[in-house]
C-alpha positions as CSV (number, residue, x, y, z in Angstrom):
1,M,-2.9,70.5,-16.3
2,T,-4.9,67.5,-17.8
3,R,-7.3,65.9,-15.4
4,T,-8.1,62.1,-15.6
5,S,-11.8,61.5,-16.3
6,P,-13.7,59.5,-13.7
7,I,-14.4,56.7,-16.1
8,R,-10.7,56.3,-17.1
9,W,-9.7,56.4,-13.4
10,A,-12.3,53.7,-12.6
11,I,-11.1,51.5,-15.4
12,S,-7.5,51.9,-14.3
13,S,-8.4,51.0,-10.7
14,L,-10.3,47.9,-11.8
15,L,-7.4,46.7,-13.9
16,A,-5.0,47.2,-11.0
17,V,-7.3,45.2,-8.7
18,V,-7.5,42.4,-11.3
19,L,-3.7,42.3,-11.8
20,L,-3.1,42.1,-8.0
21,S,-5.6,39.3,-7.7
22,V,-3.9,37.4,-10.5
23,L,-0.5,37.8,-8.9
24,A,-1.9,36.7,-5.5
25,V,-3.4,33.5,-7.0
26,A,-0.2,32.8,-8.9
27,Q,1.8,33.2,-5.7
28,Q,-0.5,30.9,-3.8
29,Q,-0.2,28.3,-6.5
30,G,3.5,28.5,-6.5
31,Q,3.6,28.2,-2.7
32,G,1.3,25.2,-2.9
33,Q,3.5,23.5,-5.5
34,G,6.5,24.2,-3.4
35,A,4.8,22.6,-0.4
36,M,3.8,19.5,-2.2
37,K,5.4,16.3,-0.9
38,P,7.9,14.6,-3.1
39,K,7.0,11.3,-4.8
40,L,7.2,8.4,-2.4
41,Y,10.1,5.9,-2.8
42,N,7.5,3.3,-2.0
43,T,6.4,3.3,-5.6
44,A,3.6,0.8,-5.0
45,K,2.0,3.1,-2.4
46,Q,2.5,6.1,-4.7
47,K,0.7,4.2,-7.5
48,L,-2.2,3.5,-5.2
49,L,-2.4,7.1,-4.1
50,D,-2.5,8.0,-7.8
51,G,-5.6,5.8,-8.2
52,K,-3.8,2.9,-10.0
53,K,-4.0,-0.8,-9.4
54,V,-1.0,-2.7,-8.1
55,F,0.0,-6.3,-8.6
56,S,2.7,-8.5,-7.1
57,F,4.5,-11.7,-7.5
58,T,4.8,-14.0,-4.5
59,Q,8.2,-15.0,-3.2
60,S,8.0,-18.0,-0.9
61,K,11.5,-19.5,-1.1
62,M,15.1,-18.3,-0.9
63,D,16.1,-17.6,-4.5
64,I,18.2,-14.5,-5.0
65,P,18.6,-14.7,-8.8
66,G,14.9,-15.6,-9.3
67,Y,13.8,-12.8,-7.0
68,C,16.0,-10.1,-8.5
69,E,14.7,-11.0,-12.0
70,A,11.0,-11.2,-11.1
71,A,11.2,-8.0,-9.1
72,K,12.0,-6.0,-12.2
73,H,8.5,-6.5,-13.6
74,Y,5.9,-6.0,-10.8
75,D,4.6,-3.2,-8.5
76,Y,5.6,-5.0,-5.3
77,T,7.0,-8.3,-3.9
78,W,4.7,-10.3,-1.6
79,F,7.3,-12.1,0.6
80,E,5.3,-15.0,2.0
81,M,5.9,-15.8,5.6
82,Q,2.5,-17.1,6.6
83,H,2.5,-20.2,4.4
84,S,6.2,-20.8,3.8
85,T,9.5,-21.6,5.6
86,L,11.0,-18.3,4.6
87,E,13.0,-16.6,7.4
88,F,13.8,-13.0,7.9
89,K,17.5,-13.6,7.1
90,D,16.4,-14.9,3.7
91,I,14.3,-11.9,2.9
92,E,17.0,-9.6,4.2
93,A,19.5,-11.2,1.8
94,M,17.2,-10.9,-1.2
95,I,16.4,-7.3,-0.6
96,A,20.1,-6.5,-0.2
97,A,21.0,-8.3,-3.4
98,C,18.9,-6.0,-5.6
99,P,17.7,-3.1,-3.4
100,H,16.2,-0.7,-5.9
101,V,14.3,-2.9,-8.4
102,A,10.8,-1.9,-9.5
103,A,8.9,-4.1,-7.0
104,T,8.5,-2.5,-3.5
105,P,9.4,-5.2,-0.9
106,M,6.5,-6.2,1.3
107,V,6.1,-9.1,3.8
108,R,3.0,-11.1,4.6
109,L,3.6,-12.0,8.3
110,P,1.9,-14.8,10.2
111,D,0.5,-12.3,12.8
112,A,0.9,-8.7,14.1
113,Q,3.5,-9.3,16.8
114,E,5.8,-6.5,17.5
115,W,9.0,-8.4,16.8
116,H,7.8,-9.7,13.5
117,I,6.8,-6.2,12.3
118,Q,10.1,-4.7,13.6
119,H,12.1,-7.4,11.8
120,A,10.3,-6.9,8.6
121,T,10.7,-3.1,8.6
122,D,14.3,-3.1,9.8
123,I,15.4,-5.4,7.0
124,G,14.0,-2.9,4.5
125,A,10.4,-3.9,3.8
126,L,8.2,-0.9,3.0
127,G,5.0,-2.7,3.8
128,V,3.5,-5.4,5.9
129,V,0.4,-7.6,5.2
130,V,-1.3,-9.0,8.3
131,P,-3.7,-11.9,7.7
132,T,-6.9,-13.1,9.4
133,V,-7.8,-9.8,11.1
134,D,-11.0,-10.3,13.0
135,D,-11.1,-7.2,15.2
136,V,-9.7,-3.7,15.9
137,D,-7.2,-5.0,18.4
138,R,-5.2,-7.0,15.8
139,A,-5.5,-4.1,13.3
140,R,-4.2,-1.6,15.9
141,E,-1.2,-3.9,16.7
142,A,-0.4,-4.0,13.0
143,A,-0.5,-0.2,12.7
144,K,1.2,0.4,16.0
145,W,4.5,-1.4,15.3
146,A,4.9,-0.3,11.7
147,R,5.6,3.4,12.1
148,Y,7.8,5.6,14.3
149,P,6.6,8.0,17.0
150,P,4.7,10.2,17.4
151,V,2.1,8.4,15.3
152,A,3.0,4.9,16.4
153,R,5.4,2.8,18.5
154,R,8.1,1.4,16.1
155,S,11.4,1.2,17.9
156,T,14.5,2.9,16.5
157,G,16.7,-0.2,15.9
158,Q,19.5,-1.2,13.6
159,G,19.0,-2.8,10.2
160,Q,19.7,-2.4,6.6
161,M,16.6,-0.2,6.0
162,R,18.7,3.0,6.2
163,T,21.3,1.9,3.7
164,I,18.6,0.6,1.4
165,W,16.3,3.7,1.5
166,G,18.5,6.5,3.0
167,I,20.1,7.4,-0.3
168,N,20.4,10.6,-2.3
169,G,20.0,12.8,0.8
170,I,16.9,11.0,2.0
171,D,16.5,10.8,5.8
172,Y,15.0,7.4,6.3
173,A,13.7,8.0,9.8
174,K,11.9,11.1,8.8
175,T,10.4,9.6,5.6
176,A,9.6,6.0,6.6
177,N,6.2,6.7,8.1
178,D,4.9,8.2,4.9
179,N,6.3,5.4,2.8
180,M,5.1,2.5,5.0
181,L,2.1,0.6,3.8
182,V,0.0,-1.4,6.3
183,V,-2.3,-3.9,4.7
184,I,-5.0,-5.8,6.6
185,M,-6.6,-9.0,5.4
186,I,-10.2,-9.8,6.3
187,E,-10.9,-13.5,5.8
188,T,-13.7,-14.5,8.2
189,P,-17.3,-13.6,8.9
190,T,-16.2,-12.1,12.2
191,G,-13.8,-9.8,10.3
192,V,-16.6,-8.9,7.9
193,A,-18.8,-7.9,10.8
194,N,-16.1,-5.7,12.2
195,A,-14.9,-4.4,8.8
196,Y,-15.7,-0.7,9.3
197,D,-14.0,-0.6,12.7
198,I,-11.0,-2.4,11.4
199,A,-10.7,-0.1,8.4
200,S,-11.1,3.0,10.6
201,V,-8.0,2.2,12.6
202,P,-5.5,5.1,12.1
203,G,-2.4,3.8,10.3
204,V,-4.2,1.1,8.4
205,D,-3.8,2.0,4.7
206,V,-5.3,-0.9,2.8
207,V,-7.9,-3.6,3.6
208,I,-8.1,-6.6,1.3
209,V,-10.4,-9.6,1.1
210,G,-8.7,-13.0,1.6
211,N,-11.0,-14.4,-1.0
212,N,-10.3,-18.1,-0.7
213,D,-10.2,-18.2,3.1
214,L,-13.3,-16.1,3.3
215,S,-15.1,-18.8,1.2
216,V,-13.7,-21.5,3.5
217,F,-14.5,-19.8,6.8
218,S,-18.0,-18.7,5.7
219,G,-18.8,-22.0,4.0
220,F,-20.1,-20.1,0.9
221,P,-18.7,-20.8,-2.6
222,Q,-17.3,-17.7,-4.3
223,S,-20.2,-17.9,-6.7
224,D,-22.8,-17.9,-3.9
225,P,-24.8,-14.7,-3.6
226,R,-24.2,-14.8,0.2
227,Y,-20.5,-14.7,-0.5
228,A,-21.1,-11.6,-2.6
229,L,-22.9,-10.0,0.2
230,L,-19.8,-10.4,2.5
231,I,-17.6,-8.9,-0.2
232,N,-19.9,-6.0,-0.7
233,K,-20.0,-5.2,3.0
234,I,-16.2,-5.2,3.2
235,H,-16.1,-3.0,0.1
236,D,-18.6,-0.5,1.5
237,D,-17.1,-0.3,5.0
238,V,-13.5,0.2,3.7
239,L,-14.6,3.0,1.4
240,R,-16.7,4.6,4.1
241,A,-13.6,4.6,6.4
242,G,-11.6,6.3,3.6
243,K,-9.2,3.5,3.0
244,I,-8.0,1.6,-0.1
245,F,-9.9,-1.6,-0.9
246,G,-8.4,-4.7,-2.5
247,E,-8.6,-8.4,-3.2
248,A,-6.1,-11.1,-2.5
249,N,-7.2,-13.0,-5.6
250,A,-6.0,-11.1,-8.7
251,N,-8.7,-12.8,-10.8
252,Y,-11.0,-10.2,-9.3
253,A,-9.0,-7.3,-10.9
254,T,-11.8,-7.5,-13.5
255,G,-15.3,-8.8,-13.4
256,P,-17.1,-9.7,-10.1
257,Y,-15.9,-7.8,-7.0
258,S,-13.5,-5.7,-9.1
259,K,-15.3,-2.4,-8.4
260,D,-12.9,0.0,-6.5
261,A,-10.4,-2.8,-5.9
262,Y,-6.8,-1.6,-6.3
263,F,-4.5,-3.9,-4.4
264,F,-4.0,-7.5,-5.4
265,Q,-1.7,-10.4,-4.6
266,N,-0.1,-11.7,-7.8
267,G,-1.6,-10.8,-11.2
268,P,0.0,-9.5,-14.4
269,S,3.4,-7.9,-14.6
270,N,3.8,-4.4,-15.8
271,D,5.6,-5.3,-19.0
272,G,4.1,-8.7,-20.0
273,W,7.0,-10.6,-18.4
274,K,6.2,-14.1,-17.2
275,P,8.2,-16.5,-15.1
276,P,10.2,-19.1,-17.2
277,T,7.7,-21.8,-16.3
278,G,4.8,-19.8,-17.5
279,G,3.3,-19.4,-14.1
280,N,4.2,-18.0,-10.7
281,V,6.2,-20.9,-9.1
282,N,6.4,-19.1,-5.8
283,A,2.7,-18.5,-5.4
284,P,1.0,-20.3,-2.5
285,P,-1.2,-23.3,-3.3
286,P,-4.8,-22.6,-4.2
287,G,-6.8,-21.8,-1.1
288,E,-4.0,-20.3,0.8
289,R,-4.2,-16.7,-0.4
């Protein structure tokens, strides 16, 4: 009877251990991949999570054909309700007319009231932008009404959101929280002072600078070094809170203040498309961003 040498036995044992380790790692990787969340149907949010910049066009009037065409070319739509006469029924009709275009529908509201946020989300918006946030109370209101329990207080109401997003086996109620994007605008020196606390509010995803209004409220031109200090403080506080930083003014997608900025109002389309007039006819007047 042939006996296995101690050296050969040791080598065989070592190979067996290595093989088992490799198999265990492969199994863990497979389980991890299987547990990965699917891509979000809020494609603008998915792009942000992938570390990419997102740009919008601003829709400030009822125009179904114009909206449906422009929405093919941008990351998201900025439905403007702070500085326009748009009503929820107008936005509802536009979203319904072309529900699955490239641009994710988002609404800039005039405030963080419950009924405003409920209306926006129930008609199918996947994001809300809340302006002039000075303190954590307003930020908490924005986050509270945008998502369902147990993380927030959005009510289970009726609306076209389920028919818009509950397709191909997707359960809207179970996926809406992950796909919602809550964007806070800081536009005053008071907001700058409270930027870290504002950005730290659970449920706030993005904090952006309202560039023109910050200049107006502070009294500092955007070329003033004191204005730059305000921008830098917001930037540092937002990143320290682990949130996404952005600028309302898409001119800052490059150059000054562009560092770590990913979310912008307006800006270039994804494919070079431009509105027929050569400009964004639905953009708010200068100074209102």
